[in-house]
C-alpha positions in Angstrom: -3.0 -18.0 2.8 -3.4 -14.7 3.0 -6.0 -12.7 5.0 -8.2 -12.6 2.3 -8.3 -16.0 1.9 -8.5 -16.6 5.9 -12.5 -15.5 5.8 -15.1 -17.5 5.3 -17.9 -15.3 4.9 -17.0 -13.8 1.7 -17.6 -10.0 2.7 -15.2 -7.6 2.0 -13.8 -3.8 1.7 -13.1 -2.0 -2.1 -11.9 1.1 -1.6 -9.6 3.0 -4.5 -7.8 6.3 -4.4 -7.3 8.0 -7.1 -4.0 10.0 -6.4 -3.7 13.7 -7.7 -1.5 16.4 -6.5 -3.1 16.4 -3.3 -1.7 14.0 -1.3 0.2 13.1 2.2 2.1 9.9 3.4 3.5 9.4 6.5 4.4 6.4 9.3 4.1 7.7 12.8 6.6 5.0 14.8 6.2 4.5 18.4 8.4 3.0 21.0 6.0 0.5 22.2 2.9 -0.5 19.7 3.0 -0.8 16.0 3.5 1.7 14.0 0.3 3.6 12.2 1.1 4.3 7.9 -1.3 6.8 7.2 -2.2 8.1 3.8 -3.8 11.0 2.9 -5.4 12.0 -0.8 -7.7 14.3 -1.0 -10.6 14.6 1.5 -9.9 10.5 1.9 -7.9 9.1 5.7 -6.7 6.1 5.4 -4.5 4.5 8.4 -3.3 0.9 8.2 -2.1 -0.8 11.2 -2.2 -4.0 13.2 -5.0 -4.7 15.8 -3.9 -4.9 19.8 -4.4 -8.9 19.5 -2.2 -9.5 16.2 0.1 -11.8 16.4 3.7 -9.8 15.5 5.1 -12.8 12.9 1.7 -12.3 11.5 1.5 -8.7 10.9 5.5 -8.6 9.8 4.5 -11.0 6.7 1.4 -8.2 5.9 4.2 -5.6 6.1 6.1 -7.1 4.0 3.9 -8.2 1.6 2.4 -4.4 1.3 6.3 -3.4 1.3 6.4 -5.7 -1.8 3.3 -4.9 -3.6 4.8 -0.6 -3.2 8.1 -1.4 -3.9 5.7 -3.2 -7.4 3.9 0.5 -7.8 7.3 2.9 -7.4 8.9 0.6 -10.3 6.3 0.4 -12.5 5.3 4.6 -11.8 9.4 5.0 -12.8 8.8 3.0 -15.6 6.2 5.8 -17.1 8.2 8.6 -15.7 10.9 7.6 -17.7 9.0 7.1 -20.7 7.2 10.5 -20.8 11.2 12.1 -20.9 11.7 9.8 -23.8 8.1 10.9 -25.2 8.1 7.1 -25.9 4.6 5.5 -24.6 5.6 3.5 -21.9 5.9 -0.3 -22.5 3.7 -3.0 -20.6 5.5 -3.8 -17.1 5.5 -8.0 -17.6 5.3 -8.6 -13.3 
């Protein structure tokens, strides 16, 4: 079950960030509280962290899922960049 599956209300928020040349990404780490991942894309800023009451194991599962999604995104960006260097159209990613 994901966090999305656990919400019986059906409410949601959708945010799309289309990244150009104006961006900034940083993870703020603290010794005694969860980190804050901050993304700034143009005039939009987004921060991710856990709520104070979050179960550390559950938030760790979220962080790992986020890492996996970012790794997939990175691999696809690298595939497209490599194809552009070789002047070939990128092939579809099977993932």
